C-alpha positions as CSV (number, residue, x, y, z in Angstrom):
1,M,0.0,0.0,0.0
2,I,1.2,3.5,-0.8
3,N,2.1,5.3,2.5
4,G,3.7,8.6,1.4
5,T,5.2,10.8,-1.2
6,H,8.9,11.4,-2.0
7,V,9.7,14.6,-3.9
8,I,13.1,15.2,-5.5
9,I,14.6,18.6,-6.2
10,Y,17.6,18.5,-8.5
11,S,20.1,21.2,-7.5
12,R,23.4,22.6,-8.7
13,D,24.3,23.2,-5.1
14,A,22.5,20.5,-3.1
15,D,24.3,21.3,0.2
16,A,23.2,24.9,0.2
17,D,19.7,24.1,-0.8
18,R,19.5,21.4,1.9
19,E,20.7,24.0,4.5
20,F,18.1,26.4,3.2
21,I,15.3,23.9,3.5
22,R,16.4,23.0,7.0
23,D,17.4,26.4,8.4
24,V,15.2,28.9,6.6
25,L,12.1,26.9,5.8
26,G,12.4,24.9,9.1
27,F,11.7,21.5,7.8
28,A,12.8,18.6,10.0
29,G,14.9,15.9,8.4
30,V,16.9,12.7,8.8
31,D,20.4,12.0,7.6
32,A,20.1,9.1,5.2
33,G,23.9,8.7,5.3
34,D,26.9,10.9,4.6
35,G,25.0,14.1,5.3
36,W,22.3,13.3,2.7
37,L,19.3,15.0,4.3
38,I,15.7,13.8,3.6
39,F,13.1,16.2,4.8
40,K,9.7,15.7,6.3
41,L,7.1,17.7,4.3
42,P,3.8,19.1,5.4
43,P,0.7,17.2,4.3
44,A,0.5,16.8,0.6
45,E,-1.9,16.4,-2.3
46,V,-1.6,15.8,-6.0
47,G,-3.6,17.3,-8.8
48,V,-3.6,15.9,-12.4
49,H,-4.0,18.6,-15.0
50,P,-4.7,18.1,-18.7
51,T,-2.2,19.4,-21.2
52,D,-1.8,19.6,-25.0
53,G,1.9,20.3,-24.4
54,E,4.7,18.3,-22.9
55,A,3.8,16.3,-19.8
56,K,5.7,17.5,-16.8
57,H,5.6,17.6,-13.0
58,E,5.5,20.7,-10.8
59,F,6.2,21.1,-7.0
60,Y,4.6,23.9,-4.9
61,L,4.8,24.5,-1.2
62,M,1.3,25.4,0.0
63,C,0.4,28.2,2.5
64,D,-2.6,29.8,4.0
65,D,-1.5,33.4,3.5
66,I,1.0,33.9,0.7
67,E,1.6,37.6,1.5
68,T,2.5,36.8,5.2
69,T,4.6,33.8,4.1
70,L,6.6,35.9,1.7
71,A,7.0,38.7,4.2
72,M,8.4,36.2,6.7
73,L,10.8,34.7,4.2
74,T,12.1,38.0,2.9
75,A,12.7,39.1,6.5
76,K,15.1,36.1,6.6
77,G,16.8,37.4,3.4
78,V,15.1,35.1,0.9
79,E,14.7,36.6,-2.6
80,V,11.3,36.5,-4.2
81,S,12.0,35.6,-7.8
82,H,8.4,35.9,-9.1
83,P,6.0,38.1,-7.2
84,I,2.5,37.1,-6.3
85,M,0.4,36.2,-9.4
86,N,-3.4,35.9,-8.8
87,A,-5.5,33.4,-10.7
88,G,-9.1,32.2,-10.0
89,W,-7.8,29.0,-8.4
90,G,-5.3,30.7,-6.1
91,S,-2.2,32.8,-5.8
92,R,1.4,31.8,-6.5
93,A,4.9,33.2,-6.2
94,S,8.4,31.8,-6.4
95,I,11.4,32.2,-4.2
96,R,15.1,31.7,-5.1
97,L,17.0,28.8,-3.5
98,P,20.7,29.4,-2.8
99,S,21.6,27.3,-5.9
100,G,19.7,29.8,-8.0
101,S,16.7,27.4,-8.7
102,E,13.2,28.6,-7.9
103,L,10.8,27.1,-5.4
104,S,7.1,27.9,-6.0
105,L,4.6,28.8,-3.2
106,Y,0.9,28.5,-3.6
107,Q,-2.2,29.7,-1.7
108,P,-5.2,27.8,-3.0
109,R,-8.6,29.3,-3.2
110,H,-10.2,25.9,-3.9
111,P,-11.1,23.1,-1.5
112,V,-7.9,21.2,-0.4
113,A,-7.5,17.5,-0.1
114,Y,-4.5,17.2,2.2
115,D,-6.6,17.1,5.4
116,L,-9.1,14.4,4.2
117,D,-9.3,11.3,6.4
118,H,-9.4,8.9,3.5
């Protein structure tokens, strides 16, 4: 039976991005060996969207209040790489990881599935 989700972020500076996830985002983790950190994520959900283009995967961290979340992160020196964009389904923005990659944030305006019992 499936009991979890494992997300992989490929990075050009994995050590710096791991430190960022641990120290700035505050995610707890375990050392899987040789300093290879695996982080506990908040509750998760998956959406499957239709596309006529190339099939791909995206990863967003969800929040209840994107403006407050971004303010807290910028107070810690985090760069906002894409400001808040509003859409009917929610608001999203991106922050810059130490490696230069972007990490997307998302405040949904639709019902969420991550707190369902089944």
